[in-house]
N, C-alpha and C positions, 0 to 999 in steps of 0.2 A: 739809543733804538732801533729797531728794527726797523725797515725801510717797509715791512708790513703794516708795522704800528700805525702806521700814518693814512692806511685804506679801513673803509668802515665797509662792511660788506651789506649788501641789501638783497632780500630770498623776498620773493613771492611764490606761492604753491597753485598751482592744480591737481587737486585732490581726486581722480576718480574711485567712486566707489559704487562695487557689483552689489545690484540689488537683488536681496533674496526672491527672486518673486520663482512660481513653477512655471511658467512659461516665458517666452522672449517678450522683450518692447512693444512688438508691432506684429505678430502672428502667435501661433499657440505652441512654438516650435520647445522642445525639455529645455531650459535654460541649465540646469544641473551641471555639476563640473564632475569632469573625469571619465567620459563616457569614450570608447574608439575617436579616431578624428573622424569628421565629416560623416557622424550616424547624428546628429540632430540639429538637422539643416529639413528646408522645403522648397518648394519653388518660389514660395514668399520672403523668407531669409535670402536667398539668394537671387532675391530680385527677377526674376523671370517676367516676360511681358504680359500684360493685363493681370498682373496680381495685385491686389491693393492692402494698404497696412492697416492692421484695425490697434485702436489704444489699450494698453497694458492699463485694468483701472487702477490694479495691485502700484504700480510705477506713480503715480500718481498720489496716491496714500503715503507713500514711503518717503517721496520727495518734499510732503508738505509735513509731516511729522521732523525732517531732520532741519527744516527750516524752523518751524515753531521751536526745535532744542535750541538753536542756536540766536533765536532772537532775530530772525530773519521776517521782514514785511513777505507777506502771500501775496502773488499780483492775484487779483479776480479773473483775470483772462489768460489763458496763454495758448500762445503760438506754436508750432511748429516751422522750422524751417529746415531745407535743405543743403548740405555742406558738400559743396562738390569736390573732391581731390581723389586722383588714382593708385592707388595700393596695391600689390598684390594679394590681400586679405580682404580684401573692402568689394568685395561681389556685386554692390549695387552701383558702385561707383561714384557714390553720394553716402553720408551717413545724415541718417533725421536725425536733428539737434535742434534747441533752443537759441537763434541768434537774438531777434530785437527783444522778445519778452519771456525771461528767464523766471521759472514761478516763482522763484524769492530773493530778496534784495536785501543788502544790508544784515548787519546780525554779528555775532563773535563770539569768542569761547575765552576762559579765562585761562592760562597755564602756567604751572612754578616751573623757571627755569634755573639757571646757577645764579642770575640775576637777580632774582626775586618773579613774585609773581605780575605776568604783561597780558594783556589783554589783545589777542590779535582779530583785527576786524577782516569780516566776511565781504568781499565786492558781493556776489553773488552766488547761487547755485541754478543750475539748468538741469533740464533732463535732456536727454540722449541714447545712443544706441551704441554697442560697442561693436569694435570691428573684429577682423578674426585673428588667427595665431600666425606670423610664418617663423618657418622653424629651420634655423640654418646649420642648424651642426650635428645632422643626421647623415649628411654628403658631403664628400668636398667640393662639389661642384653644381649642386643642386639645393633648393628653398623647397623647405614641405609647407602645404599648405594646408592648415588644420580651419574649417569655417565653423566649428562648432560654437564656438563664442561669440558669430558674427549674429549682431540682434540682442544679445542679452541685453536688459536694460542697465543704464549708467543713472548715478547723478554726479554731476563734476560741481565741485566746491572751489570756486573762485578765491583766493587771500587779497588782501591787500599786501603789498609789500613792506610788511613790518615783522620779518624776521630780521633778525642779524649774526647768526651764525647756525652753524649746523648742528648743533645742540638743542635749541630752540626747535628747529625743524623735527628734531626727532621727537622731541618731548610733546608736542603738537598732535603728530602721526600718532601718537598712542593713544591721544586723548582724545582724537577720531574715533580710533579703531574704539576704545572703547565705550565710545558714543555711539556707535552705530550697533553696536552688540546690546547696550540697553537697552536701543529703539528697537531691535530684532529687526533692523530692514536690511541688514548683511550679518554673514558672519564674520568681514574685516580681516580675512585670512591673508596676508600681503604674499605669501611662497604659491596660494592658488592666482592672484592677482586678483582676487577681491574687492582691493584698495590699494593704491598705487598712487603716486604722484608725479607731477613735472615739476623740478624748479627753474623758476628765472631768476637766475643767478647773475649781480653787475655790482661792480665795486665804485667808491668814489672818496675824495678825500674828506678823514672827518673836517667837520662842521660847515660840508658843502650842503647846499640844498636841492642842487639837480641833481636828478638820477644817470647812474653811468649808462651806458649803451648795453643792456641784456643779454645773456645765452640761456637758450631753454635745454633744459639735462634732460631729454622723454623717458618717461615708462620707469621710474624708480618703483622698484616692488619688495626692496629692503632697505630696513632705515641703515643697516652697516654699507650697503652700498652707496647712500645717499649722502651719508654722512661722508664718503669718501670721496665722490664725485663734487661737493659743493667745496671741498678743502684744497680739491684740484685744481679746479676751476677758479676760485677765489686767487689761488698762489698764480696761475696762468696770466689770468687778466692783468694783475698787479704788475707782472715782468713785464708784460707786453707794454704796459704804458710809462712803465720805469724807464725801460729801451728806445722811447719816443713813438712806441707803437700806438694803433688804434683798435680800442675793441669793436669784432663787428659782427651784427645782430645775426646769431645763426642758433639753427636747432642741433644741438651735441644728442651724440651716443654716448654713454659709460662703458668700458670695458673693465669688467673687475677682474681679468685677466691679468691687465695689465697697469690698473688705476690710473688710468689717462682717458680725457676726453676726447670725443672727434666729430668732427663735422658729418650731421646727415644732409643738411642741405641750407642755404638762407633760409633764413627766417621768411617766412609768408606775412604780408599783411592780412588785414581779414579779405580784404576785397581778391586777394588772389585766392580765396577759396571759392569764388564766386556763390555766396548766400543767396539763397530766393527762398520765397516763402515754399511750406512743403505743399502741394496743388489739392493730396488725396487725404489731409488730416481737417478737420472741421477745428475752431476753438474750443480750447475745452474751458469752461466757466466754471470758478470752484465759489459755492452759494456759502453765505454766512453760513447757514445749518449744517454744511457740510463741511466748514468749518471748525464749528463748536463740537459737532461729536469726535473729530480727529482731537481734537484738546480735550476732551473728559476722556478718553482713551489712553492719555499720555502715560508714561510709567514717570514711576518718582527718578529724576536723573540723577549722576553721580555725585558732582560735584552737592546738592542737598543732602544725599544721604550720608556725604561725608561729614557736612556741618551736623546735622541729625547725631550721629554718630558722638560727635565732639559732646555735645552739647546734653543731650537726653540723656548718652549714656556714661558718660564721664571719660571718653578714651582718651590716649592722645591721640596727638593728629597723626603720626604716623602708623599706630594700629590703625586707626580710622580709614587709614588711605590704603594701607592693605588688605582690609577687609570689603573695600568698596569698587577693586579693581574689577571684580568679575562680578557681573551681576546675580548668578547663583549664589554664591556665595557670601555676599550682603544681603541677598533673601531669605538665605538658609540660615544666618545668624540675626535676623529679627526675630525670625521664628522658634528661637532656640532662645531668646531673650522672655518670649512669653513661659518658659519652663523653669526661669531660673533669674533671681533679681542679683546675683554674681554675675555683672556685667563683665570686668575685669577677667574673671576667671572663665567665663562661654569664650572671649576673645582668646586669652591665651591659648585654650584649647581648640580654636579657631587654627590662630596662628602656625602653633607649634605642632601638633600634632594631625589637624581633619585636613589640611594642607598638603604637610608633606605626604600624607597617605595618598592623597589624588595625584599627584604629581608622580609617586612611585609606582601606581596603579594603573597611571595614563589612563584617568578618568574622570568624568567631571562631578560636581557635586549631586548631580541626579543621580547618581548610579552609588552616593555613599548608603550600606547599608544600615546605618544604624539609626533610627528615630529619636527625635526633639527628646521624647521624654526622657529615654536612658540616659540621653547625655546630660541633659537637665539633673537626673538625679543622682550621673557620676559627681558633678560639681557639688551638691548637696552631701554628701558623700564625706568630700574630702574636708568642706565649709563645717561639717558634723563633729571632725575630727575620728570620723571610723577608719579611714585610710589616708597614708597621706598621699603628697602628690608626685610620687616617684613611683610608690605602690599602684595608684590610678591609671597614669599613663603607662608604665609597664606591664603590668600582670592585666588590670581590668579593663583597658581598652582596646587590645587584642581581643578578647573574648567577646567584647561588646559587637563586635564587626561579624561573628557566625552565629549569635544566639541571639531571641527575642525576649531574653530573661533579663529582670532588673540587677543595677550593677549590687547592690544589695544582698542579693541571692547569690551572684557571682562571687563577690566578698567572701561569703559566710560557708560557699562548698568548698573556695581555696585556702579557707584559715587564715585569712587576710587583715581582719577586725582587726583595728588597734587594741589594746586592751590597758587601763587603765585602774588595773588590780593593783589596788598598793604593793601588797605581799608580793607578789609575784614580779613587779616591779624594782622593788627597793632589796629583793634577792638579786637582781641583776646586777643592779648600782653597787651593791656590795662586793659583787666578785669583780667587776673591772676597774673597782679603786683598790682592792688588794692587788690586782696583777701591773699595777702600774702607779708605785708608790715615789719614783723618782718624778712623776707629772701631776702628782698629789702635792707636795710639796712645792714646784714651782708655779701651781698654782696659785698657794697658800701668802705664797712671797710677792705674791703679784698680776701673775701673768693670766689673768683672768681669761684672756681669747681660748685657753685649753679648755673651757667647756664646748666649745665644739666638737672637739678630740673627744671628749668623755661621752658624748653624745652619740655620737657616730660607734664608737663601739658597743653603747648599751642598744643601738637600732642594729647592726647589725647581730648582736649573741641573742634577740630577740625576733631576727630575721623580717624585720621593719614594723614587727606588730606594735612596738612600745608604746603607747601616746605622746607626742614629745610634750608637752605643756606639763603633763603630772611627771614625766620623768626628768625634766629640766630642774623643775620643783627640788626634784626629794635630789638631785645632783648638788644642787649649790647647798642646801640646809647639811648634806652628808660631809661636801670639801670643804666647809666653813668652819665645822664640827673641831 
């Protein structure tokens, strides 16, 4: 047994979710991503003397939505605090956050891991504002500061230390990204910093109840990097313990180029941040009526839709999962089921044709040019035996992308409608049998699998127009004669 197998990894996350509000958390500055550096700023977000913060109402709404989705208890009274620390990209010298009274307590989410379904508990969710961005790679001897992000509203979702592997962290973060997109509170784009996490990693001997000393790896905005950082940190801590050393609580940086973590600073305790109540913001009281209105407007959540797709539409768990990964795709499929009762056919069309086309064209389902009625009619055309699945997908589907015509009109215009004219098909069957006497003898001696060869030959000769059911019956009759 490897020495590493003696230890268990324990991981907790602090997930930072940048909320998709138009303005910043405590002022009217534009909160959108991608503007030239230091253009979405003002005297308020820069913390100039005499300026006062004013709360963004949407930040409250979005935080409550996330708490409700995770089954958390929403705090009726919410206070804000100042978290004091000095970074070059923190213009006020403090961050407005929630320390004593977070907006949501408890809750959790089920995730499917390699070890099966796991319930990951949430400790709490609190609101805060983001810091700016320090850029270290534009000059060898200078750091550049972009304060556009300073003051952008965040919620921080803090989990319990329930993770035992990097794979579980990966699955959880994907589930959180899916959830915030369903709720439409954030775009969840990790590459833009809208979703990132700090990973608190420790190790302990298997069977031990007491937690080991943890180290925090900061600002993981890529799950590939997070997996590598956790694996490196796990190995580093075990090596340290096995050599007789001691893990020191630290805040770490992960370098993707080298694949190693390095200390940023010794980990501060809460009192080192010098929290104190924010004097310029009054308490926020969440009334029962306000909470009821938010609940009434909540969308159907992905795990509820996935269960519905399995139970109502009789889809496989795998297909149900694929169709609910994105909210737009799930809603599009639901609308399609109003135009066809062949739910499996609708799922196959979504998974095998529509989703690949969206990926290839780099567009969303909202930009898909074909309407539900056309797609439902295409499925019906296949079900009625008017066209084969291959013809429908390869010939008619591409035409639907550029026209409002119905599939039956396209099939007629392109001469694609399958024929069950017995005289026409019998002639083709006779020709195929006459050209393949050796295979006829083999079939008659027991190689019944050759029926597929004969079917393919007839379909090719008919240019896909031979009705499969009628053709198969004719072939069996002729070959047995």
